[in-house]
Steps between C-alpha positions, in 0.01 A plus 500: 500500500661286235591614148501264206840502336685336213858409429635750256850380483831404664798720540837509683593720788797688349669527847465140622435308180197343677199425280185702564146404391285799422131504584273775387133558562259472208473880469881545494485732804696287746812296452660255748854375449572178687863385524513128443753221460660397171328165494162656562563758230587214262172327587305816434692579181452151366122535541499853349689362198295178490815289506425128518753271669539127434432438876269704722652775707396554857205736439385290203507198725297690760243599231465140397467368860228755566323411177512123582355572845228716352622808687431843351727797576245776536749784556828599656549792727819695589374590840782627717839664509701464824874566543542547124349151441181456294240243594234332284214258535373251244121461513368162387176314477403137476152354514355814648767525774723804498848512645808713497873435503778735587755545219778720378362749254734376225370140531133622528547717185674221306204265585241771425641548153485129429139457616376839376390607847463867594767679702402749774711732715387653824499878474683502839791312330517772229514766774764308703706437188557870462710507809691178439866508625733509208824537700786267451669284767696789641185713528592710193214589279521362159480746209138584435219461756206266490290803415723554197451135404124528527490824300718340229290189488168684494617708204639206303309351208474127469750522205776613740519148655642351184495119472311441829197725463149379521 
């Protein structure tokens, strides 16, 4: 079962300084933090803030290529979590033919925001994310568990995300 979700903001992991994109379901019952790279966070933030660049950035270029080829992004799905790595699929359609492409969730989300396509997360991914391994390289647990993160995120209002809220 897939849940429709939305990007509610970006934040930084206080322990690793890694960016995190926060997805929440439409009823604000489930939150999914996905740790992403700095460049991907910048791509998502620039779309949230509607920043226009003099030259197209990668995801803007991708949007324009798809548009020129008459390809519609129908949805993206975050569909798996294995070994602490999230997986996503971009669903597209052209001339009645449907096809899917494997993608990193951060890229899929950045594209979905640009083309206004819905974002879905498999309920199994939400369940698996509750047991994600937050230990450091030496096997030491970082302060705060993933469960603590989820509880914190689920209780946060959109205003808590500051500049990068949706």
